[in-house]
C-alpha positions, 0 to 999 in steps of 0.5 A: 295245469292252469300252466297250460291253457291258453285262451283257445283252451279256457274257451275250450273247457268253457265250451264242454262244460257246458256240453257236460251241465246237461247230458247229450241226446245221444250220450243217454241213448249209449248208456240206455243201450250199455245198461246204465241207470240214467242217475248213474249218467247224471251223477258222472256227469254231475261231476265232470261239470262241478270239475270243470267249472272248479278248473276255469275258476283256478283258471280265471283267478289264475288270469286274475292275479298275474294281470294284477302282478303286472300291473305292480 
């Protein structure tokens, strides 16, 4: 999956990760409307945030490794 990342996709993932860090007001209101506890919503968004950060790290590592390989 990391092979599919372009510079633009990497930037987009970083942006999405920032938004997942803290649920938006709109998402919080929607969760109230759908009878979802705030702690459950935060648990889910925390996990999404964690995995997007891990994916960003994987992509960064792959880019670093690729640059090192091309320099040798």
